[in-house]
C-alpha positions as CSV (number, residue, x, y, z in Angstrom):
1,X,170.4,39.5,-1.7
2,X,173.5,38.6,-3.8
3,X,173.0,35.5,-5.9
4,X,175.0,33.5,-8.4
5,X,173.6,32.8,-11.9
6,X,172.5,29.4,-10.8
7,X,170.5,30.6,-7.7
8,X,166.9,31.5,-7.8
9,X,165.4,34.2,-5.4
10,X,161.8,35.0,-4.7
11,X,159.9,37.2,-2.2
12,X,157.0,35.8,-0.2
13,X,154.7,38.0,1.9
14,X,153.8,36.3,5.2
15,X,150.3,37.3,6.2
16,X,149.4,38.0,9.9
17,X,148.2,34.9,11.7
18,X,144.5,34.0,11.4
19,X,142.0,33.8,14.3
20,X,142.2,30.0,14.4
21,X,145.8,30.1,15.5
22,X,146.7,29.5,19.1
23,X,147.7,33.1,19.8
24,X,146.0,36.4,18.9
25,X,147.1,39.9,18.2
26,X,146.0,42.5,20.7
27,X,143.1,44.7,19.6
28,X,145.3,47.8,19.3
29,X,148.0,46.0,17.1
30,X,149.0,48.2,14.1
31,X,150.5,47.0,10.8
32,X,154.1,48.3,10.5
33,X,155.2,46.9,7.2
34,X,157.5,43.9,6.7
35,X,160.7,42.6,8.2
36,X,163.0,40.7,5.8
37,X,164.6,37.4,6.6
38,X,166.5,35.2,4.2
39,X,165.9,31.5,4.3
40,X,167.9,29.1,2.1
41,X,166.4,26.0,0.6
42,X,167.3,23.7,-2.3
43,X,165.2,21.8,-4.8
44,X,166.4,18.7,-6.7
45,X,164.1,17.5,-9.5
46,X,164.3,16.2,-13.0
47,X,163.1,18.1,-16.0
48,X,162.0,16.3,-19.2
49,X,162.1,18.4,-22.4
50,X,160.6,17.3,-25.7
51,X,162.3,18.7,-28.7
52,X,160.5,18.8,-32.0
53,X,163.3,18.3,-34.6
54,X,162.5,19.2,-38.2
55,X,163.1,16.2,-40.6
56,X,163.6,16.3,-44.3
57,X,164.1,13.6,-46.9
58,X,165.9,14.0,-50.2
59,X,164.7,11.5,-52.9
60,X,167.6,12.4,-55.1
61,X,170.2,11.7,-52.5
62,X,168.1,9.0,-50.7
63,X,169.0,10.6,-47.4
64,X,167.1,12.0,-44.4
65,X,168.2,15.3,-42.8
66,X,167.3,15.9,-39.1
67,X,167.8,19.1,-37.2
68,X,170.4,19.1,-34.5
69,X,169.7,19.5,-30.8
70,X,170.8,22.7,-29.1
71,X,174.4,22.9,-28.0
72,X,175.1,21.0,-24.8
73,X,172.3,18.4,-25.3
74,X,173.8,15.0,-26.1
75,X,171.9,11.7,-26.1
76,X,169.2,11.7,-23.4
77,X,170.7,14.2,-21.1
78,X,171.0,18.0,-20.9
79,X,173.9,20.2,-19.9
80,X,172.6,20.6,-16.3
81,X,172.9,17.0,-15.4
82,X,176.2,16.6,-17.2
83,X,177.7,19.5,-15.3
84,X,176.4,18.2,-12.0
85,X,177.7,14.7,-12.7
86,X,181.2,16.0,-13.4
87,X,181.1,18.2,-10.3
88,X,179.9,15.4,-8.0
89,X,182.4,12.9,-9.3
90,X,185.6,14.8,-9.8
91,X,185.2,17.8,-7.5
92,X,183.2,16.3,-4.6
93,X,184.6,12.8,-4.6
94,X,181.3,10.9,-4.9
95,X,181.4,7.4,-6.3
96,X,179.5,6.4,-9.4
97,X,177.0,4.2,-7.5
98,X,176.2,7.1,-5.1
99,X,175.7,9.5,-8.0
100,X,173.4,6.9,-9.6
101,X,171.4,6.7,-6.3
102,X,171.1,10.5,-6.2
103,X,169.9,10.9,-9.8
104,X,167.4,8.0,-9.5
105,X,166.1,9.4,-6.2
106,X,165.0,12.6,-8.0
107,X,163.4,10.5,-10.8
108,X,166.0,10.4,-13.5
109,X,166.2,7.3,-15.6
110,X,170.0,6.6,-16.2
111,X,172.1,3.5,-16.3
112,X,175.6,2.8,-14.9
113,X,177.0,2.7,-18.4
114,X,175.4,6.0,-19.4
115,X,176.9,7.6,-16.3
116,X,180.4,6.2,-17.0
117,X,180.2,7.5,-20.6
118,X,179.2,10.9,-19.3
119,X,182.3,11.0,-17.1
120,X,184.9,9.8,-19.6
121,X,183.8,10.0,-23.3
122,X,183.7,13.0,-25.6
123,X,185.8,15.3,-23.3
124,X,188.1,16.7,-26.0
125,X,187.3,20.4,-25.2
126,X,188.3,19.8,-21.6
127,X,191.4,17.9,-22.5
128,X,192.4,20.9,-24.7
129,X,191.8,23.3,-21.9
130,X,193.9,21.2,-19.6
131,X,196.8,21.3,-22.0
132,X,196.5,25.1,-22.2
133,X,196.5,25.3,-18.4
134,X,199.7,23.4,-18.2
135,X,201.5,25.6,-20.7
136,X,200.2,28.8,-19.2
137,X,201.1,27.6,-15.7
138,X,204.6,26.8,-16.7
139,X,205.0,30.2,-18.3
140,X,203.6,32.0,-15.3
141,X,206.6,31.6,-13.1
142,X,210.2,30.3,-13.5
143,X,209.7,28.0,-10.5
144,X,207.4,25.1,-10.1
145,X,206.5,22.4,-7.5
146,X,206.7,18.7,-8.4
147,X,205.7,15.6,-6.6
148,X,204.5,12.1,-7.4
149,X,202.1,9.5,-6.0
150,X,201.1,6.0,-7.1
151,X,198.1,5.3,-9.2
152,X,196.6,2.0,-10.4
153,X,195.5,1.8,-14.1
154,X,193.8,-1.5,-15.1
155,X,195.6,-3.4,-12.4
156,X,199.1,-1.9,-13.1
157,X,201.1,0.5,-10.9
158,X,201.7,3.9,-12.5
159,X,202.7,7.3,-11.2
160,X,200.6,10.5,-11.0
161,X,202.9,13.5,-11.2
162,X,201.7,16.8,-9.7
163,X,203.1,20.0,-11.2
164,X,202.0,23.3,-9.8
165,X,202.6,26.8,-8.6
166,X,200.3,29.4,-6.8
167,X,198.1,29.7,-9.9
168,X,197.5,26.2,-11.1
169,X,197.8,22.5,-10.3
170,X,198.2,19.9,-13.0
171,X,198.0,16.1,-12.8
172,X,199.8,13.8,-15.2
173,X,199.7,10.0,-14.9
174,X,202.4,8.0,-16.7
175,X,204.0,4.6,-16.2
176,X,207.2,5.6,-14.4
177,X,208.9,8.4,-12.4
178,X,212.5,8.4,-13.8
179,X,214.2,11.5,-15.1
180,X,213.1,11.0,-18.7
181,X,209.5,10.7,-17.6
182,X,209.7,13.8,-15.4
183,X,211.3,15.6,-18.3
184,X,208.2,14.8,-20.4
185,X,206.0,16.1,-17.6
186,X,208.0,19.4,-17.5
187,X,207.6,19.6,-21.3
188,X,203.8,19.2,-21.1
189,X,203.9,15.7,-22.5
190,X,205.6,16.7,-25.8
191,X,207.9,14.3,-27.6
192,X,211.5,14.8,-26.6
193,X,214.2,16.0,-29.0
194,X,217.8,15.7,-28.0
195,X,221.0,17.7,-28.8
196,X,224.5,17.0,-27.7
197,X,225.6,20.4,-26.6
198,X,228.1,21.8,-24.1
199,X,225.7,21.7,-21.2
200,X,224.9,18.0,-21.9
201,X,228.6,17.1,-21.9
202,X,229.0,18.9,-18.6
203,X,226.3,16.7,-17.0
204,X,228.0,13.4,-18.0
205,X,230.5,13.3,-15.1
206,X,228.0,14.1,-12.3
207,X,225.7,11.3,-13.7
208,X,228.5,8.7,-13.3
209,X,229.7,8.4,-16.9
210,X,233.4,7.5,-17.1
211,X,235.9,9.7,-18.9
212,X,236.4,7.0,-21.6
213,X,232.7,7.1,-22.7
214,X,232.6,10.9,-22.3
215,X,235.3,11.1,-25.0
216,X,233.5,8.6,-27.2
217,X,230.1,10.2,-27.2
218,X,231.0,13.2,-29.5
219,X,232.2,10.7,-32.1
220,X,228.8,9.0,-32.1
221,X,226.5,12.0,-32.0
222,X,226.7,15.1,-34.1
223,X,226.4,18.4,-32.1
224,X,224.6,19.9,-35.1
225,X,221.8,17.3,-35.3
226,X,218.6,17.0,-33.4
227,X,217.7,13.4,-32.4
228,X,214.3,12.0,-31.6
229,X,214.2,9.5,-28.7
230,X,214.0,6.6,-31.0
231,X,217.0,7.8,-33.0
232,X,219.0,8.3,-29.8
233,X,218.1,4.8,-28.6
234,X,219.3,3.3,-31.8
235,X,222.7,4.9,-31.5
236,X,223.2,4.3,-27.7
237,X,221.9,0.7,-27.8
238,X,224.3,-0.1,-30.7
239,X,227.5,1.4,-29.2
240,X,227.0,2.1,-25.5
241,X,224.2,-0.2,-24.2
242,X,225.5,-0.2,-20.6
243,X,225.6,3.5,-20.3
244,X,222.5,4.3,-22.4
245,X,220.3,5.5,-19.5
246,X,222.8,7.9,-18.0
247,X,223.7,9.3,-21.5
248,X,220.0,9.8,-22.3
249,X,219.5,11.8,-19.0
250,X,222.6,13.8,-19.7
251,X,221.1,15.4,-22.8
252,X,218.3,16.9,-20.7
253,X,220.3,20.1,-21.3
254,X,218.3,20.2,-24.5
255,X,215.2,20.9,-22.4
256,X,217.0,23.8,-20.6
257,X,218.0,25.4,-23.8
258,X,214.9,24.8,-26.0
259,X,212.4,27.6,-26.8
260,X,209.4,25.6,-28.0
261,X,208.0,25.2,-24.5
262,X,208.3,27.2,-21.2
263,X,211.4,26.2,-19.4
264,X,211.3,25.6,-15.6
265,X,214.4,27.3,-14.1
266,X,213.9,26.1,-10.5
267,X,212.1,23.1,-9.1
268,X,210.8,22.9,-5.6
269,X,210.7,19.2,-4.6
270,X,211.9,16.6,-2.1
271,X,215.4,15.0,-2.3
272,X,214.5,12.1,-4.5
273,X,217.4,11.5,-6.9
274,X,215.3,11.6,-10.1
275,X,214.7,15.3,-9.6
276,X,218.5,16.1,-9.8
277,X,219.7,17.9,-13.0
278,X,216.2,18.4,-14.5
279,X,216.4,22.1,-14.0
280,X,219.2,24.7,-13.6
281,X,218.4,25.1,-9.9
282,X,216.8,22.9,-7.2
283,X,215.1,24.0,-4.0
284,X,214.5,21.3,-1.4
285,X,211.5,21.0,1.0
286,X,212.3,21.8,4.6
287,X,209.3,19.8,5.9
288,X,210.4,16.8,4.0
289,X,214.0,17.2,5.3
290,X,212.8,17.2,8.9
291,X,211.0,13.8,8.3
292,X,214.5,12.2,8.2
293,X,215.0,13.4,11.8
294,X,211.7,12.1,13.0
295,X,212.9,8.6,12.1
296,X,215.7,8.8,14.7
297,X,215.0,6.7,17.8
298,X,217.3,7.7,20.7
299,X,217.5,5.3,23.6
300,X,219.1,7.5,26.2
301,X,217.5,10.5,27.9
302,X,220.4,12.7,27.1
303,X,220.0,11.9,23.4
304,X,216.3,12.6,23.6
305,X,217.0,16.0,25.0
306,X,219.5,16.7,22.3
307,X,217.0,15.7,19.6
308,X,214.3,17.8,21.3
309,X,216.6,20.9,21.4
310,X,217.6,20.3,17.8
311,X,214.0,20.2,16.7
312,X,213.4,23.6,18.4
313,X,216.5,25.1,16.7
314,X,215.5,23.6,13.3
315,X,212.1,25.2,13.3
316,X,213.4,28.5,14.7
317,X,215.7,28.7,11.7
318,X,212.8,27.7,9.5
319,X,210.7,30.6,10.9
320,X,213.6,33.0,10.4
321,X,213.7,32.0,6.7
322,X,210.0,32.6,6.4
323,X,210.5,36.1,7.8
324,X,213.3,36.7,5.3
325,X,210.9,36.0,2.4
326,X,208.9,39.1,3.5
327,X,211.9,41.4,4.1
328,X,214.9,40.0,2.1
329,X,218.3,41.7,2.6
330,X,221.9,40.7,1.8
331,X,222.9,41.1,5.5
332,X,220.1,38.9,6.7
333,X,220.9,36.3,4.0
334,X,224.5,36.1,5.2
335,X,223.4,35.8,8.8
336,X,221.0,32.9,7.9
337,X,223.8,31.1,6.0
338,X,226.0,31.3,9.2
339,X,223.1,30.1,11.3
340,X,222.6,27.1,8.9
341,X,226.3,26.2,9.2
342,X,226.2,26.4,12.9
343,X,223.0,24.3,13.3
344,X,224.1,21.5,11.0
345,X,227.8,21.7,11.3
346,X,228.3,21.7,15.0
347,X,228.6,18.2,16.6
348,X,226.1,17.3,19.3
349,X,227.5,14.1,20.8
350,X,224.6,12.1,19.5
351,X,226.2,10.1,16.7
352,X,223.0,9.3,14.7
353,X,221.9,12.9,14.9
354,X,225.3,14.2,13.8
355,X,225.4,11.8,10.8
356,X,222.0,13.0,9.7
357,X,223.0,16.7,10.2
358,X,226.0,16.1,8.0
359,X,223.7,14.8,5.2
360,X,221.6,18.0,5.6
361,X,224.7,20.2,5.5
362,X,225.6,18.7,2.1
363,X,222.2,20.0,0.8
364,X,222.9,23.6,2.0
365,X,222.5,25.3,-1.4
366,X,219.1,23.8,-2.4
367,X,217.8,24.2,1.2
368,X,218.8,27.9,1.2
369,X,217.7,28.6,-2.3
370,X,215.1,31.0,-0.8
371,X,217.9,33.4,0.0
372,X,218.4,33.9,-3.7
373,X,214.8,33.6,-4.7
374,X,212.5,34.9,-1.9
375,X,209.4,34.2,-4.1
376,X,209.6,30.4,-3.6
377,X,208.2,28.4,-0.7
378,X,210.3,26.6,1.8
379,X,208.2,23.5,1.5
380,X,206.5,21.4,-1.2
381,X,203.1,21.3,0.4
382,X,201.2,22.6,-2.7
383,X,202.3,19.6,-4.7
384,X,201.7,17.2,-1.8
385,X,198.2,18.6,-1.4
386,X,197.6,18.0,-5.1
387,X,198.9,14.4,-4.7
388,X,196.5,14.0,-1.8
389,X,193.5,14.7,-4.1
390,X,194.7,11.7,-6.2
391,X,195.0,9.6,-3.1
392,X,191.4,10.4,-2.1
393,X,190.2,9.6,-5.6
394,X,192.1,6.3,-5.3
395,X,190.3,5.6,-2.0
396,X,186.9,6.2,-3.7
397,X,187.4,4.6,-7.1
398,X,190.5,2.3,-6.5
399,X,191.7,2.7,-10.1
400,X,191.0,3.7,-13.6
401,X,190.4,0.8,-16.0
402,X,191.4,2.4,-19.3
403,X,193.9,5.0,-20.6
404,X,190.9,7.1,-21.5
405,X,189.6,6.9,-18.0
406,X,193.0,7.9,-16.4
407,X,193.2,10.7,-19.0
408,X,189.8,12.0,-17.7
409,X,191.1,11.8,-14.1
410,X,194.1,13.9,-15.0
411,X,192.1,16.4,-17.0
412,X,189.3,17.1,-14.5
413,X,191.6,17.0,-11.4
414,X,193.8,19.6,-13.2
415,X,190.8,21.8,-14.0
416,X,189.2,21.6,-10.6
417,X,192.4,22.2,-8.6
418,X,193.1,25.2,-10.9
419,X,189.6,26.5,-10.6
420,X,189.9,26.5,-6.8
421,X,193.1,28.4,-7.0
422,X,191.6,31.0,-9.4
423,X,188.4,31.3,-7.4
424,X,186.2,30.0,-10.2
425,X,182.9,28.1,-9.4
426,X,183.5,24.6,-10.8
427,X,179.8,23.9,-11.6
428,X,179.4,27.2,-13.5
429,X,182.6,26.5,-15.4
430,X,181.5,23.0,-16.5
431,X,178.0,24.2,-17.5
432,X,179.5,27.2,-19.4
433,X,181.8,24.9,-21.4
434,X,179.2,22.2,-22.1
435,X,176.7,24.7,-23.5
436,X,179.6,26.6,-25.2
437,X,178.5,30.0,-24.1
438,X,182.1,30.7,-23.1
439,X,181.1,33.5,-20.8
440,X,183.8,32.5,-18.4
441,X,187.3,33.3,-19.5
442,X,189.7,30.4,-20.1
443,X,191.9,29.3,-17.2
444,X,195.0,30.0,-19.3
445,X,193.9,33.6,-19.7
446,X,193.2,34.0,-16.0
447,X,196.6,32.5,-15.2
448,X,198.4,34.9,-17.5
449,X,196.5,37.9,-16.0
450,X,197.2,36.9,-12.4
451,X,200.8,36.1,-13.2
452,X,201.3,39.7,-14.5
453,X,200.0,41.0,-11.2
454,X,202.1,38.8,-8.9
455,X,205.9,39.0,-8.3
456,X,206.5,35.4,-9.0
457,X,209.8,36.0,-10.9
458,X,211.0,39.3,-9.4
459,X,214.4,37.9,-8.3
460,X,215.1,36.4,-11.8
461,X,214.7,39.9,-13.3
462,X,217.9,40.9,-11.6
463,X,219.9,38.0,-13.1
464,X,221.7,38.8,-16.3
């Protein structure tokens, strides 16, 4: 029988029935050995351990020296209960009162405050591993998924940003979801440093900065100097207060040219405006795009039929693009571009549908980005599934009450989601890290190894 390190197996010989039982063996019955059958059971119980700690007193220093507990034992609780508490709360979605009920049912003496401390306090090793996961995940592929969902922190609305690819999922909760905030998410939370370079100047016009201020900016900022966010704020607030926000976002080119942190080259996301210009390329979600068409409410039967036929054609093209990912070719890419133009460029006679199709046609390049990079997905479901985990957490716990608490939410939701993608048992991982045996490899190491075995950036290798 295959078993995990946390399973216990035993063999029990079942003897033939005794004479007092309701049925009897025939007189000529012969013993023919045993037949194996596997029955699973589980046992929940507390275990109280008494440690005898050596104690010494130094008269010269007037100080008592006491031996330390083994690694993983903190306060009144051992590594087993701590690992289970983290698993039940963060991985299985149980509330703190329910965990308390479970622990007390098996005879454990624990208070609500002790449980809360176990979930939030002294989690620095896990916070460090989360940071390593984010950096390794960003380095594992040139494309990433990004999405956001609301989160309450001490009664205030904040935003949880989900950053992921096939090898990891990271949660990051901050106060806003503007471009500057998303830039910090892509940079792993690092402090931003700004340069006024050629790419930054090119971004000024698309971001709505007039030619007058575009000419003035090089006179205010030196192209040879790096500016912290505070230094940049001082300059822009003094000279260009009305245009400060657009000018700050224009220097996101610094992110695209820096080498201190892995740079995301392509972002898979929805069509929210704050995602524009963050990365060199953008790929839009087809599932999200179709949601715009689901909002149409035709009143006439003819328009209903037109919308129904359009939906069929939309998903037929979607399936053709999925097939292209498996067998990409230049000829097929050209055919799919023609099909896209025909579907969204031809008028149908239903005005609302045609207006919506024109808006989709304007997004042709990001919607057909898969033709240039077949590795990417056509949808943003991985990030939306990550956001759903935060929504479920919100349903159970409503909100985090402290910055330390929301930091724990981000860390453990990152580690659990990544463990699931890497096929790592979450309880075993928590127990291994708490007792510091470190038998299990780090997630960052696993991400790097898996990335080397997957073609996550094959199409970029052909780009000079």
